[in-house]
N, C-alpha and C positions, 0 to 999 in steps of 0.2 A: 392725652387721655386723662380725664379727671377721675378721682376716686369718689365713690359714693359712701355715705355713712350708713351703718346698719339700720335697717328699717326706714330708710329715706322714702321709699315708695309705698309704705304702708299708710293707711289712714291714721289720723292723729290718735284716735281712740285705741289703736292696736300697737302703737309704738312701745318700745321697751326702754326703761330708764337706764342710766349708766351702770346700775348694779344688777341689771338683768330682770328686774321686776316689771310686769306689765304696767303701762301708764294709761289711766283713764282720764280723758279730758272732761272738763266741767260740762261741756255740751252733751257728751255721751251720758254723763250722770243725770243731767237734767231731762234728756229724752227718756231715759229709763224710768226715772221717778214719775214723769208725767204719763207714761204709758200705763201705769197702775190705775190712773183715773180716765183712761181713754182720751187723753188730750194731746194735741200737737204742740210743737214749740210756739207756734203763733198764738194759740189760745192761752198757753201758759204765760206768755209775755203779756197778753192783755190782762190776765188775772193778776200778775205781779204788779201791774200799774195801780191796781186798787188794793190797798193794804188790807182792808177788812176781808175782801174775798180771798186774798192770798192766805191769810191766817186761817180762815175757815177750811180752805183746801189742805193746808198743812195739818190742821187738827184732825180732819177726817182721815188723812193718810196715816197718822199716828194711831188712830183708833183701829183702822183696818189691820195694821201691823200687829197690834196687841191681840186682836181677835184671831188672826191667822196663827199667831204663835201659840195660842191656847189649844188649837185644834190638833 
């Protein structure tokens, strides 16, 4: 009988680090960030391949955050 590690059967974005803090994967962070723009990972990847479009997306996201913070 083998022992399992804590959180072994949890999805990567729900795993807990050695100190007990939740661990968020880069993919979960990316999905969350893209969701603000109603984009999928596939569309986000296409945008990331075009540096100018990616910078425009990042700038618009920063502007949205500033506007939401003021409300």
